[in-house]
NUPA-473793 format. One record per atom (N, C-alpha, C): x, y, z. Coordinates in steps of 0.1 Angstrom, whole numbers, padded with zeros to 4 digits, always signed. Layout:
BEGIN
XYZ/...
***
This chain:
BEGIN
+0008-0012+0000/+0000+0000+0000/+0009+0012+0000/+0005+0023-0007/+0012+0035-0008/+0014+0042+0006/+0026+0046+0009/+0029+0052+0022/+0021+0064+0024/+0019+0073+0014/+0012+0085+0015/-0003+0082+0017/-0008+0071+0011/-0021+0067+0014/-0024+0064+0028/-0014+0057+0034/-0015+0053+0049/-0015+0066+0057/-0006+0075+0054/-0005+0088+0061/-0019+0095+0060/-0024+0095+0048/-0037+0102+0047/-0048+0096+0056/-0048+0083+0057/-0058+0076+0065/-0056+0080+0080/-0043+0080+0084/-0040+0084+0098/-0044+0098+0101/-0042+0107+0092/-0046+0121+0094/-0061+0122+0095/-0067+0115+0086/-0082+0115+0086/-0088+0110+0099/-0081+0100+0105/-0086+0094+0117/-0084+0103+0129/-0073+0110+0129/-0069+0118+0141/-0072+0133+0140/-0072+0139+0128/-0074+0153+0127/-0089+0156+0125/-0096+0148+0117/-0109+0151+0113/-0119+0152+0125/-0117+0144+0136/-0126+0146+0147/-0126+0160+0153/-0115+0168+0151/-0115+0181+0156/-0124+0191+0148/-0127+0186+0135/-0135+0195+0127/-0149+0190+0125/-0151+0177+0128/-0165+0171+0126/-0171+0170+0140/-0185+0168+0140/-0191+0169+0153/-0196+0156+0158/-0194+0145+0151/-0196+0132+0158/-0188+0121+0151/-0186+0110+0158/-0177+0099+0153/-0182+0093+0140/-0195+0091+0139/-0199+0084+0127/-0196+0093+0115/-0198+0106+0116/-0195+0115+0104/-0180+0114+0101/-0171+0112+0111/-0157+0111+0108/-0154+0099+0099/-0161+0088+0101/-0159+0076+0093/-0165+0078+0079/-0176+0085+0078/-0182+0088+0065/-0173+0097+0057/-0167+0107+0064/-0158+0116+0056/-0145+0109+0052/-0141+0099+0061/-0129+0092+0057/-0131+0084+0044/-0143+0078+0043/-0147+0071+0031/-0147+0080+0019/-0152+0092+0022/-0152+0103+0011/-0138+0106+0006/-0129+0106+0016/-0115+0111+0013/-0106+0101+0006/-0109+0088+0008/-0101+0078+0003/-0099+0079-0012/-0109+0082-0021/-0107+0084-0035/-0097+0095-0038/-0096+0105-0030/-0087+0116-0033/-0073+0110-0033/-0070+0101-0024/-0056+0097-0023/-0053+0085-0033/-0064+0079-0039/-0062+0069-0048/-0061+0074-0062/-0068+0085-0065/-0069+0089-0079/-0057+0096-0084/-0050+0103-0076/-0039+0111-0081/-0030+0115-0069/-0017+0111-0070/-0008+0114-0059/-0006+0129-0058/-0005+0136-0069/-0003+0151-0068/-0015+0158-0061/-0027+0153-0065/-0039+0159-0058/-0039+0156-0043/-0035+0144-0040/-0035+0140-0025/-0024+0148-0018/-0013+0151-0024/-0003+0159-0018/-0008+0173-0015/-0015+0179-0025/-0020+0192-0022/-0031+0192-0011/-0039+0181-0012/-0050+0180-0001/-0044+0179+0013/-0033+0171+0014/-0027+0170+0027/-0021+0183+0032/-0015+0190+0022/-0009+0203+0026/-0020+0213+0030/-0031+0213+0022/-0042+0222+0026/-0048+0219+0039/-0049+0206+0042/-0055+0202+0055/-0047+0206+0066/-0034+0204+0065/-0024+0209+0075/-0026+0224+0078/-0026+0231+0067/-0027+0246+0068/-0040+0250+0075/-0051+0243+0071/-0064+0245+0076/-0064+0242+0091/-0059+0231+0095/-0058+0227+0109/-0050+0237+0117/-0040+0243+0112/-0032+0253+0119/-0037+0267+0118/-0048+0269+0111/-0054+0282+0110/-0049+0291+0099/-0041+0286+0090/-0035+0294+0079/-0045+0292+0067/-0056+0299+0068/-0067+0297+0058/-0064+0301+0044/-0056+0312+0043/-0053+0316+0029/-0044+0306+0022/-0034+0301+0029/-0026+0291+0022/-0033+0278+0020/-0042+0275+0029/-0051+0263+0028/-0059+0264+0015/-0065+0276+0013/-0073+0278+0001/-0065+0276-0012/-0053+0281-0012/-0045+0279-0024/-0043+0264-0027/-0039+0257-0016/-0037+0243-0018/-0049+0235-0022/-0061+0238-0016/-0073+0232-0020/-0076+0234-0034/-0074+0247-0039/-0076+0250-0053/-0068+0241-0062/-0056+0239-0059/-0047+0230-0067/-0052+0216-0066/-0056+0211-0054/-0060+0197-0053/-0073+0195-0061/-0082+0204-0061/-0095+0203-0069/-0092+0204-0084/-0082+0212-0088/-0079+0213-0102/-0075+0200-0107/-0069+0192-0099/-0063+0179-0103/-0074+0167-0101/-0084+0170-0093/-0094+0160-0090/-0107+0167-0087/-0115+0169-0097/-0127+0177-0095/-0139+0169-0090/-0137+0156-0086/-0148+0148-0082/-0147+0144-0067/-0138+0150-0060/-0136+0147-0046/-0144+0156-0037/-0155+0151-0032/-0164+0159-0024/-0158+0165-0011/-0149+0157-0006/-0142+0161+0007/-0134+0174+0005/-0128+0175-0007/-0120+0187-0010/-0129+0200-0011/-0141+0198-0017/-0150+0209-0018/-0155+0213-0004/-0158+0202+0004/-0163+0204+0017/-0153+0212+0026/-0141+0208+0025/-0131+0215+0034/-0128+0229+0028/-0128+0230+0015/-0125+0244+0009/-0137+0253+0013/-0149+0248+0014/-0160+0256+0018/-0158+0261+0032/-0153+0252+0041/-0151+0256+0055/-0140+0267+0056/-0130+0266+0047/-0120+0276+0047/-0125+0289+0042/-0133+0289+0032/-0139+0301+0027/-0149+0307+0037/-0156+0299+0045/-0164+0304+0055/-0155+0312+0066/-0144+0306+0069/-0135+0313+0079/-0130+0326+0073/-0128+0326+0060/-0123+0339+0053/-0135+0348+0050/-0147+0345+0054/-0159+0353+0052/-0163+0354+0037/-0158+0345+0029/-0163+0344+0015/-0175+0335+0015/-0186+0340+0020/-0198+0332+0022/-0204+0327+0009/-0205+0335-0001/-0210+0330-0014/-0201+0319-0020/-0188+0320-0019/-0179+0309-0023/-0181+0297-0015/-0183+0298-0002/-0186+0287+0007/-0198+0280+0003/-0209+0287+0000/-0222+0281-0004/-0220+0273-0017/-0213+0279-0026/-0210+0272-0039/-0203+0259-0037/-0193+0259-0028/-0185+0247-0026/-0193+0236-0018/-0201+0241-0008/-0209+0231-0001/-0219+0225-0010/-0225+0233-0019/-0234+0228-0029/-0228+0218-0038/-0216+0220-0042/-0209+0210-0051/-0206+0197-0043/-0202+0199-0030/-0200+0187-0022/-0212+0179-0020/-0224+0186-0019/-0236+0179-0017/-0240+0171-0030/-0238+0178-0041/-0241+0171-0054/-0232+0158-0056/-0220+0159-0051/-0211+0147-0053/-0214+0137-0042/-0219+0141-0030/-0222+0132-0020/-0235+0136-0012/-0246+0134-0018/-0259+0139-0012/-0263+0133+0001/-0256+0123+0006/-0260+0116+0018/-0252+0122+0030/-0244+0133+0028/-0236+0138+0039/-0244+0149+0046/-0250+0146+0057/-0258+0155+0064/-0250+0167+0069/-0237+0166+0072/-0229+0177+0077/-0227+0188+0067/-0227+0184+0054/-0226+0195+0044/-0238+0204+0044/-0250+0198+0046/-0262+0206+0047/-0262+0214+0060/-0257+0208+0071/-0256+0215+0084/-0247+0227+0083/-0236+0226+0076/-0226+0237+0075/-0231+0247+0065/-0237+0243+0054/-0242+0253+0045/-0253+0261+0052/-0261+0255+0061/-0271+0263+0068/-0264+0274+0077/-0253+0271+0083/-0245+0281+0090/-0241+0293+0082/-0237+0289+0070/-0232+0300+0060/-0244+0309+0056/-0255+0302+0053/-0267+0310+0049/-0272+0319+0061/-0271+0314+0073/-0275+0322+0084/-0265+0334+0086/-0253+0332+0082/-0243+0343+0083/-0246+0355+0074/-0254+0352+0063/-0258+0363+0054/-0273+0365+0055/-0278+0361+0067/-0292+0364+0071/-0302+0357+0062/-0299+0346+0055/-0308+0338+0047/-0313+0327+0057/-0322+0331+0066/-0326+0321+0076/-0336+0311+0070/-0344+0315+0060/-0352+0305+0054/-0344+0294+0047/-0334+0299+0040/-0325+0289+0034/-0318+0280+0044/-0314+0286+0056/-0307+0279+0066/-0317+0268+0072/-0330+0272+0074/-0340+0263+0079/-0341+0251+0069/-0342+0254+0056/-0343+0244+0046/-0332+0234+0047/-0319+0239+0048/-0308+0230+0049/-0308+0222+0061/-0312+0228+0073/-0313+0220+0085/-0323+0209+0084/-0334+0212+0077/-0344+0201+0075/-0339+0190+0066/-0331+0193+0056/-0325+0183+0048/-0315+0175+0056/-0307+0181+0064/-0298+0174+0073/-0305+0165+0083/-0316+0169+0088/-0324+0161+0097/-0331+0150+0090/-0334+0151+0078/-0339+0140+0070/-0329+0128+0070/-0316+0132+0069/-0306+0123+0068/-0301+0117+0082/-0302+0126+0092/-0298+0122+0106/-0308+0128+0115/-0320+0121+0118/-0331+0127+0125/-0328+0130+0140/-0317+0124+0146/-0315+0126+0160/-0302+0134+0163/-0300+0143+0154/-0288+0153+0155/-0293+0165+0163/-0290+0165+0176/-0295+0175+0185/-0290+0189+0181/-0278+0190+0176/-0272+0203+0172/-0279+0209+0160/-0282+0201+0150/-0290+0206+0139/-0304+0210+0143/-0310+0202+0152/-0323+0205+0157/-0323+0218+0164/-0313+0220+0172/-0312+0233+0180/-0310+0245+0170/-0301+0243+0160/-0299+0254+0151/-0311+0258+0143/-0319+0248+0139/-0331+0251+0131/-0340+0259+0140/-0341+0255+0153/-0350+0263+0162/-0345+0277+0163/-0332+0279+0164/-0327+0293+0165/-0330+0300+0152/-0329+0294+0141/-0332+0301+0128/-0347+0304+0127/-0355+0295+0132/-0370+0298+0133/-0372+0311+0142/-0365+0312+0153/-0366+0324+0161/-0362+0336+0154/-0352+0335+0145/-0347+0347+0138/-0358+0352+0128/-0367+0344+0124/-0378+0349+0115/-0391+0350+0123/-0389+0350+0136/-0401+0352+0145/-0411+0341+0145/-0407+0329+0141/-0416+0318+0141/-0413+0310+0154/-0418+0316+0165/-0414+0311+0178/-0421+0297+0182/-0432+0294+0176/-0439+0282+0179/-0431+0270+0173/-0426+0272+0160/-0418+0261+0155/-0404+0260+0161/-0399+0272+0166/-0387+0272+0173/-0388+0264+0186/-0399+0266+0193/-0401+0258+0206/-0402+0243+0203/-0408+0239+0192/-0409+0225+0188/-0395+0219+0186/-0387+0227+0180/-0373+0222+0177/-0365+0222+0190/-0367+0232+0199/-0360+0231+0212/-0364+0220+0220/-0378+0217+0220/-0383+0205+0227/-0376+0192+0222/-0375+0191+0209/-0368+0179+0203/-0354+0178+0207/-0347+0190+0207/-0333+0190+0211/-0331+0185+0225/-0340+0190+0234/-0339+0186+0248/-0342+0172+0250/-0351+0166+0242/-0355+0152+0243/-0343+0143+0239/-0335+0148+0230/-0323+0141+0225/-0311+0143+0234/-0309+0156+0239/-0298+0159+0247/-0303+0168+0259/-0308+0161+0269/-0314+0168+0280/-0305+0177+0288/-0292+0176+0287/-0283+0184+0295/-0278+0197+0287/-0283+0199+0275/-0279+0209+0266/-0285+0223+0270/-0279+0230+0278/-0284+0243+0284/-0288+0253+0274/-0281+0255+0263/-0286+0266+0254/-0300+0263+0248/-0304+0251+0247/-0318+0248+0243/-0328+0253+0253/-0326+0251+0266/-0335+0257+0276/-0335+0272+0275/-0323+0278+0274/-0322+0293+0273/-0330+0298+0262/-0328+0293+0250/-0335+0298+0238/-0350+0295+0238/-0353+0284+0244/-0367+0280+0245/-0374+0290+0255/-0367+0293+0266/-0372+0303+0275/-0375+0316+0269/-0366+0321+0260/-0368+0334+0253/-0380+0332+0244/-0381+0321+0236/-0392+0319+0227/-0405+0319+0234/-0406+0312+0246/-0418+0312+0254/-0422+0326+0258/-0412+0334+0262/-0415+0348+0266/-0420+0356+0254/-0415+0353+0242/-0420+0361+0230/-0434+0358+0227/-0439+0346+0231/-0453+0343+0228/-0462+0345+0240/-0456+0351+0251/-0464+0354+0263/-0466+0343+0272/-0459+0332+0271/-0460+0320+0280/-0449+0322+0290/-0452+0331+0300/-0442+0335+0310/-0439+0324+0320/-0449+0315+0323/-0447+0304+0332/-0437+0294+0327/-0439+0291+0314/-0429+0282+0308/-0415+0288+0307/-0415+0301+0304/-0402+0308+0303/-0395+0308+0317/-0403+0311+0327/-0397+0311+0341/-0391+0297+0344/-0399+0287+0341/-0394+0273+0344/-0381+0271+0337/-0379+0275+0324/-0367+0273+0317/-0355+0281+0323/-0358+0293+0326/-0347+0301+0331/-0343+0297+0346/-0353+0292+0353/-0350+0286+0366/-0340+0274+0364/-0342+0266+0354/-0333+0255+0351/-0320+0260+0347/-0319+0270+0338/-0306+0275+0334/-0298+0281+0345/-0305+0289+0354/-0298+0295+0365/-0294+0285+0375/-0302+0274+0377/-0298+0263+0386/-0285+0257+0381/-0284+0256+0368/-0271+0250+0362/-0259+0260+0366/-0262+0273+0364/-0251+0282+0367/-0247+0282+0382/-0256+0278+0391/-0253+0278+0405/-0248+0264+0409/-0247+0255+0399/-0241+0242+0402/-0251+0232+0408/-0264+0235+0407/-0274+0227+0412/-0279+0215+0403/-0277+0217+0390/-0280+0207+0380/-0268+0206+0371/-0267+0194+0365/-0256+0192+0355/-0261+0197+0341/-0251+0201+0333/-0255+0206+0320/-0242+0208+0312/-0245+0212+0299/-0235+0215+0289/-0238+0229+0284/-0229+0238+0285/-0232+0252+0280/-0220+0256+0271/-0222+0268+0265/-0211+0273+0256/-0201+0283+0264/-0204+0285+0277/-0196+0293+0286/-0194+0307+0281/-0203+0312+0274/-0203+0327+0270/-0205+0335+0283/-0196+0344+0286/-0197+0351+0299/-0210+0361+0299/-0215+0364+0287/-0226+0373+0286/-0239+0365+0289/-0239+0352+0289/-0251+0345+0291/-0257+0347+0305/-0248+0347+0315/-0253+0347+0329/-0261+0359+0332/-0256+0371+0328/-0264+0383+0331/-0277+0383+0323/-0277+0378+0310/-0289+0378+0302/-0299+0368+0308/-0294+0357+0314/-0303+0347+0320/-0311+0353+0332/-0304+0361+0340/-0311+0367+0351/-0321+0378+0346/-0317+0385+0336/-0326+0395+0330/-0339+0388+0324/-0337+0378+0317/-0348+0371+0311/-0357+0365+0321/-0351+0360+0332/-0360+0354+0343/-0367+0366+0349/-0361+0377+0351/-0368+0389+0356/-0380+0393+0348/-0378+0392+0335/-0390+0396+0326/-0401+0386+0329/-0399+0373+0330/-0409+0364+0332/-0416+0367+0346/-0408+0369+0356/-0414+0372+0369/-0422+0385+0369/-0417+0395+0362/-0424+0408+0361/-0438+0406+0356/-0439+0399+0345/-0452+0397+0338/-0461+0387+0346/-0455+0379+0355/-0463+0371+0364/-0466+0377+0377/-0464+0391+0377/-0467+0399+0389/-0458+0396+0401/-0447+0391+0399/-0437+0389+0410/-0427+0400+0408/-0431+0413+0412/-0422+0424+0410/-0410+0424+0419/-0412+0419+0431/-0400+0418+0440/-0390+0409+0435/-0394+0397+0430/-0385+0387+0425/-0379+0392+0412/-0386+0399+0404/-0381+0405+0391/-0370+0415+0394/-0372+0423+0404/-0362+0433+0407/-0349+0427+0414/-0351+0416+0421/-0339+0409+0426/-0331+0404+0415/-0337+0398+0405/-0330+0393+0393/-0324+0405+0385/-0331+0416+0384/-0326+0428+0377/-0313+0432+0384/-0313+0433+0397/-0301+0437+0404/-0289+0428+0401/-0292+0415+0401/-0282+0405+0398/-0277+0407+0384/-0286+0409+0374/-0282+0411+0360/-0273+0423+0359/-0277+0434+0367/-0269+0446+0366/-0255+0444+0372/-0254+0437+0383/-0241+0433+0389/-0232+0426+0379/-0239+0418+0371/-0231+0409+0361/-0228+0417+0348/-0233+0429+0347/-0229+0438+0336/-0240+0438+0325/-0252+0435+0328/-0262+0436+0317/-0266+0450+0313/-0271+0452+0301/-0273+0465+0296/-0283+0473+0304/-0279+0485+0309/-0287+0493+0317/-0300+0498+0310/-0299+0500+0297/-0311+0505+0290/-0322+0495+0290/-0319+0482+0289/-0329+0471+0290/-0334+0470+0304/-0325+0471+0314/-0329+0469+0328/-0340+0480+0331/-0338+0492+0326/-0347+0503+0330/-0361+0500+0325/-0363+0491+0315/-0376+0488+0310/-0385+0482+0321/-0379+0475+0331/-0386+0468+0341/-0389+0477+0353/-0384+0489+0353/-0388+0500+0363/-0385+0495+0377/-0373+0490+0379/-0368+0485+0392/-0360+0495+0400/-0356+0506+0393/-0348+0516+0400/-0355+0524+0410/
***
């Protein structure tokens, strides 16, 4: 067996998990990449160089190498997929969409290509397109909590809070410790005037912050102050003004926007 082919497989096994979001997709991508290394040694050399540059954050050099790899093998979906990710990092969103689309045409069963194209579409505020791509990804992988969550978020961006809540419900049923789903569902409940449900979700989120329940969060430092503020909103509209103002004070201590806090008239 070709030595470079072996190296390619090893890199695929150990590097790709850092870029992909679950083990099964790593194996699927490995299967995608094998033809790259079989069809042409020069193409595989450029691919390996591009991948190394991409892994190290040198996206401009990675793009150049992926261009050369694709020029030598235009049927390798993995090359288009990775070049699309590089273009996304370089904020070439239209170019990224084109490459993800080509990757999908070459390998229509890759749910992660739809998932990532949805991210790009969301970056240019094409939330309807992002929802469509998430739906395609979920048709291929129905129990992908992250795609379910993202589609819910995109529904929220077009103010379709009822469908957003349905997606957050499904996300939580798949991944019950995923705190962002409770947070965003709490916001969505508030937007449709269901303050009791919103309060329940933000109680859960804040319990996680206090170490009372287990969970997984993105550790954004701005979340904590926003969580207290959003719980304050729910309490305010449930006529718990005292509790609302306690949460407002906590949100203020944590650095939340004063202009929004003033809306609850707790000063």
